[in-house]
VEXDREN-2710 file (C-alpha; in Angstrom, 1 decimal):
% VEXDREN-2710
k/r/px/py/pz
1/MET/225.4/140.8/85.8
2/GLY/228.9/139.8/85.8
3/PHE/231.2/139.7/88.8
4/PHE/232.5/143.0/88.5
5/ALA/229.2/144.7/87.7
6/THR/228.0/143.2/91.0
7/ILE/230.8/144.6/93.1
8/ILE/230.3/148.1/91.4
9/ILE/226.6/148.2/92.0
10/GLY/227.0/146.8/95.5
11/ILE/229.4/149.6/96.4
12/LEU/227.3/152.2/94.8
13/ALA/224.1/151.0/96.5
14/GLY/225.8/150.8/99.9
15/TRP/227.3/154.3/99.5
16/ILE/223.8/155.8/98.5
17/ALA/221.9/153.9/101.3
18/GLU/224.8/155.2/103.6
19/ARG/224.4/158.9/102.7
20/THR/220.7/158.5/102.5
21/MET/220.6/157.2/106.1
22/GLY/223.3/159.5/107.6
23/ARG/225.8/156.7/108.4
24/SER/229.3/156.6/107.8
25/HIS/231.0/153.3/106.8
26/GLY/234.1/152.1/105.0
27/LEU/234.1/150.7/101.3
28/LEU/234.2/147.2/102.4
29/THR/230.9/147.6/104.6
30/ASN/229.2/149.5/101.8
31/LEU/230.0/146.5/99.5
32/ILE/228.6/144.1/102.0
33/VAL/225.6/146.2/102.7
34/GLY/224.9/146.9/98.9
35/ILE/225.2/143.1/98.1
36/ILE/222.9/141.9/101.1
37/GLY/220.8/144.9/100.2
38/SER/220.4/143.5/96.6
39/PHE/219.2/140.3/97.9
40/LEU/216.7/142.1/100.2
41/GLY/215.5/144.5/97.5
42/ALA/214.7/141.6/95.2
43/VAL/212.8/139.8/97.6
44/LEU/210.6/143.0/98.4
45/PHE/210.0/143.9/94.8
46/SER/209.1/140.6/94.0
47/ALA/206.6/140.2/97.1
48/LEU/205.1/143.6/96.2
49/ASN/205.0/142.5/92.4
50/ILE/206.9/145.4/91.2
51/ASN/208.9/145.1/88.1
52/VAL/211.8/147.1/87.5
53/ALA/213.7/147.5/84.1
54/ALA/216.6/145.2/83.8
55/GLY/220.2/146.4/83.4
56/TRP/222.5/148.8/85.5
57/ILE/219.9/151.1/86.6
58/GLY/217.2/148.7/87.6
59/SER/219.9/146.7/89.7
60/LEU/221.1/149.9/91.3
61/ILE/217.6/150.9/92.2
62/VAL/216.7/147.4/93.8
63/SER/220.0/147.1/95.4
64/THR/219.8/150.7/97.0
65/VAL/216.1/150.4/98.2
66/GLY/217.2/146.9/99.8
67/ALA/220.3/148.5/101.3
68/ILE/218.3/151.5/102.9
69/VAL/215.8/148.9/104.4
70/LEU/218.6/146.9/105.6
71/LEU/220.3/149.9/107.5
72/PHE/217.0/151.0/108.7
73/LEU/216.5/147.4/110.3
74/LEU/219.9/147.5/111.7
75/GLY/219.3/150.8/113.3
76/LEU/216.3/149.3/115.1
77/PHE/218.1/146.3/116.7
78/ARG/221.1/148.6/117.6
79/ARG/218.9/150.9/119.8
END
């Protein structure tokens, strides 16, 4: 993926995770959550030996799952 594709997927993944977890963040926070979530999602999917099709949709799925897990873990620490 190129630089701009990474930015777009990061923002979308962060926004989907934000809506799924019932949070409210800004655009920059969604980008950060989405990009960190993509790394976390890649680690989780490879540890569980799950293969997702490459491309925009596969990257968005992995990034979104990772971003949701990240927001869930951050919610545990804030309590």
